C-alpha positions as CSV (number, residue, x, y, z in Angstrom):
1,M,54.4,26.6,-21.7
2,N,53.0,24.4,-18.8
3,I,49.8,25.7,-17.4
4,T,47.6,23.2,-15.5
5,C,44.3,23.2,-13.6
6,Q,44.7,21.0,-10.7
7,D,45.6,20.8,-7.0
8,N,49.1,22.1,-6.8
9,L,50.1,19.3,-4.4
10,E,49.3,16.7,-7.0
11,L,51.3,18.6,-9.6
12,L,54.3,19.1,-7.3
13,K,54.5,15.3,-6.8
14,T,55.1,14.8,-10.5
15,I,58.0,17.3,-10.8
16,E,61.6,16.2,-10.7
17,D,63.9,16.9,-7.8
18,N,66.0,20.1,-8.0
19,S,64.5,21.2,-11.3
20,I,63.1,24.7,-10.7
21,D,65.2,27.9,-10.5
22,L,62.6,30.3,-8.9
23,I,59.3,29.9,-7.2
24,Y,57.0,32.8,-6.5
25,I,53.6,32.2,-4.8
26,D,51.0,34.7,-3.8
27,I,49.6,32.4,-1.2
28,L,46.1,32.2,0.3
29,Y,46.3,34.8,3.0
30,G,44.1,33.2,5.7
31,T,41.4,35.8,5.7
32,G,38.5,33.3,5.6
33,R,36.8,35.4,3.0
34,K,34.9,34.1,0.0
35,F,36.3,36.1,-3.0
36,K,34.6,36.1,-6.4
37,D,37.3,33.8,-7.7
38,Y,38.3,31.6,-4.7
39,Q,37.6,30.7,-1.1
40,D,40.4,31.7,1.2
41,L,41.6,29.6,4.1
42,K,40.5,30.5,7.6
43,P,43.1,31.9,10.0
44,I,43.3,28.7,12.0
45,K,46.8,27.5,12.7
46,S,46.0,23.8,12.3
47,D,44.3,24.5,8.9
48,I,47.2,26.6,7.7
49,E,49.7,23.9,8.7
50,E,47.7,21.1,7.1
51,H,47.5,23.0,3.8
52,Y,51.0,24.5,3.6
53,I,53.4,22.0,5.2
54,P,53.1,19.2,2.6
55,R,53.1,21.7,-0.3
56,L,56.2,23.6,1.0
57,K,58.0,20.4,1.6
58,E,57.4,19.5,-2.1
59,M,58.5,23.0,-3.2
60,Y,61.7,22.5,-1.2
61,R,62.3,19.2,-3.0
62,V,61.7,20.6,-6.6
63,L,63.7,23.8,-6.1
64,K,67.3,23.7,-7.3
65,D,70.1,24.1,-4.7
66,T,70.8,27.5,-6.5
67,G,67.1,28.4,-6.4
68,T,65.0,30.9,-4.5
69,I,61.4,30.9,-3.3
70,Y,59.3,33.9,-2.6
71,L,56.0,33.7,-0.6
72,Q,53.7,36.7,-0.4
73,M,51.1,37.3,2.3
74,D,49.8,39.9,4.8
75,T,50.0,39.8,8.5
76,K,47.2,37.4,9.3
77,I,49.4,34.2,9.0
78,N,52.9,35.4,8.3
79,H,54.2,34.4,11.7
80,W,53.0,30.8,11.2
81,I,54.4,30.7,7.6
82,R,57.8,31.9,8.7
83,C,58.0,29.2,11.3
84,I,57.0,26.5,8.8
85,M,59.6,27.8,6.3
86,E,62.4,27.9,8.8
87,D,61.6,24.3,9.7
88,I,61.7,23.2,6.1
89,F,64.3,25.4,4.5
90,G,66.4,26.2,7.5
91,Y,66.7,29.2,9.7
92,D,69.9,30.3,8.1
93,N,68.3,30.2,4.6
94,M,65.9,33.0,5.3
95,R,67.3,35.8,3.2
96,N,64.8,38.6,3.4
97,E,61.5,39.7,4.9
98,I,60.5,42.1,2.1
99,I,57.9,44.8,2.8
100,W,55.8,45.8,-0.1
101,Y,54.5,49.2,0.9
102,Y,51.6,50.4,-1.3
103,N,49.6,53.5,-1.7
104,T,46.1,52.8,-0.4
105,A,44.3,51.1,2.5
106,P,40.9,51.0,4.1
107,R,40.3,53.7,6.7
108,K,40.4,52.4,10.2
109,K,38.8,54.1,13.2
110,L,40.6,52.3,15.9
111,D,43.8,51.0,14.2
112,F,46.6,52.3,12.0
113,G,45.8,51.7,8.3
114,K,47.2,48.5,6.8
115,R,49.4,49.5,3.9
116,H,51.8,46.6,3.3
117,D,52.3,43.0,2.3
118,I,55.1,40.7,3.5
119,I,57.2,38.7,1.0
120,Y,59.5,36.1,2.5
121,R,62.6,35.1,0.5
122,F,64.2,31.8,1.2
123,T,66.9,29.7,-0.5
124,K,68.2,26.1,-0.1
125,S,71.9,27.0,0.2
126,N,74.4,29.8,0.2
127,N,75.0,29.3,-3.5
128,Y,72.0,31.0,-5.0
129,T,71.2,33.2,-8.0
130,F,71.0,36.9,-7.1
131,N,71.1,39.9,-9.5
132,P,71.2,43.2,-7.6
133,I,68.4,45.6,-8.7
134,R,69.5,49.2,-8.6
135,E,67.5,52.4,-8.5
136,P,68.6,56.0,-9.1
137,Y,70.1,58.0,-6.3
138,S,68.0,60.7,-4.7
139,K,68.7,64.3,-5.6
140,S,70.5,64.6,-2.3
141,A,73.3,62.2,-3.3
142,P,76.8,63.8,-3.1
143,R,78.4,65.3,-6.2
144,G,80.8,63.0,-7.9
145,Y,79.2,59.9,-6.4
146,A,80.1,57.7,-9.3
147,K,83.8,58.0,-8.4
148,E,83.2,57.5,-4.7
149,K,84.0,54.2,-2.9
150,Y,80.4,53.6,-1.7
151,Y,78.5,54.7,-4.8
152,H,77.9,53.0,-8.1
153,Q,77.2,54.9,-11.3
154,D,74.0,52.8,-12.0
155,G,72.4,53.7,-8.7
156,K,72.0,52.1,-5.3
157,V,71.0,48.5,-4.7
158,I,67.4,48.4,-3.5
159,G,66.6,47.4,0.1
160,D,63.9,45.2,1.6
161,V,61.2,47.9,1.5
162,W,59.6,48.1,-1.9
163,Q,57.3,51.1,-2.5
164,M,55.1,50.7,-5.5
165,N,51.4,51.1,-6.2
166,I,48.8,48.4,-6.1
167,L,46.6,48.1,-9.2
168,G,43.7,50.5,-9.1
169,Q,40.2,49.2,-9.7
170,N,40.1,51.1,-13.0
171,D,43.5,50.3,-14.2
172,K,42.7,49.4,-17.8
173,K,46.3,48.6,-18.7
174,E,46.8,45.6,-16.4
175,R,43.5,44.7,-14.7
176,V,42.0,41.5,-16.0
177,G,39.2,41.2,-13.5
178,Y,40.7,38.7,-11.1
179,D,40.6,39.2,-7.4
180,T,43.8,40.3,-5.6
181,Q,45.8,40.7,-8.9
182,K,49.4,41.9,-8.3
183,P,51.2,44.4,-10.5
184,K,53.7,43.3,-13.1
185,E,56.3,45.7,-11.7
186,L,56.4,43.7,-8.5
187,I,56.7,40.3,-10.1
188,E,59.3,41.7,-12.6
189,R,61.6,42.8,-9.8
190,I,61.4,39.3,-8.2
191,I,62.1,37.5,-11.5
192,K,64.9,39.7,-12.6
193,S,66.7,39.6,-9.2
194,S,66.5,35.8,-8.7
195,S,66.7,34.2,-12.1
196,N,68.4,34.5,-15.5
197,E,67.1,34.1,-19.1
198,G,66.2,30.5,-19.8
199,D,65.6,29.6,-16.2
200,L,62.5,27.9,-15.0
201,V,60.0,29.9,-12.9
202,A,57.0,28.3,-11.2
203,D,53.9,29.7,-9.6
204,F,51.7,27.2,-7.9
205,Y,49.0,29.7,-6.9
206,L,48.6,31.1,-10.4
207,G,45.6,33.5,-9.9
208,S,45.5,36.1,-12.7
209,G,48.6,34.6,-14.3
210,T,50.9,37.6,-13.9
211,T,53.9,35.5,-12.9
212,V,54.0,33.5,-16.1
213,V,53.1,36.5,-18.3
214,V,56.1,38.4,-16.9
215,S,58.3,35.2,-17.2
216,K,57.5,35.0,-20.9
217,E,58.3,38.6,-21.4
218,L,61.6,38.2,-19.7
219,N,62.5,35.0,-21.6
220,R,62.1,32.6,-18.8
221,R,60.5,29.2,-19.0
222,F,57.5,28.7,-16.7
223,I,55.1,26.4,-14.9
224,G,51.8,27.7,-13.7
225,C,49.1,25.9,-11.7
226,D,45.8,26.8,-10.1
227,I,42.8,24.8,-8.9
228,N,40.4,27.4,-10.3
229,P,39.6,26.8,-14.0
230,R,38.9,30.5,-14.6
231,A,42.5,31.3,-13.5
232,V,43.9,28.9,-16.0
233,E,41.7,30.1,-18.8
234,L,42.4,33.7,-18.1
235,T,46.2,33.1,-17.9
236,K,46.2,31.3,-21.3
237,K,44.3,34.2,-22.9
238,R,46.9,36.6,-21.5
239,L,49.8,34.5,-22.9
240,E,48.2,34.6,-26.3
């Protein structure tokens, strides 16, 4: 277990080149809001670039050539982040723009309700770890599908739209009282698809600690980092 409370840029500078198999980061979204647990960045392009460019360059350096990085955000800064990632990781190494579609959103009077996050998936090369995740066919699947050329008996490979619920405010099973906590189901899908048992998974915006908790459950090694002492304390309690 490697859980540290410090600026993630300082930690990244101490990590060896090409040493991490999978990075998942639920980044600062650029809302400008003061949450209970952290201050978000303002949606100012120069501020976003100043914060993320040096950190993402370091993440590129420490990620293995066979590795994958996932960055989660909403639509406030995703256009800037994608350009930064294409400059650092390469346009051809952008694998997916995953849409996490969830079940609730604030009501809007003059806009469509916002009901999704964006998760960018990038690699460093064409030789990367990928384990297809399958889901059952719908009831409308043709009979005898298991024997057909285009069907697999274990179900179809999921696409880039992931529909799953966010954590409800009264979710006693998972909620730990940390702002913007993500469901274990979401992180489990990422870890299973882009790493294998024994691989090293890193989360440099640790938050509630879900990434390292799921990593431990799936027999992955892990690194977690957050500048907020409460995030680190909460994560260590969850790991116990």
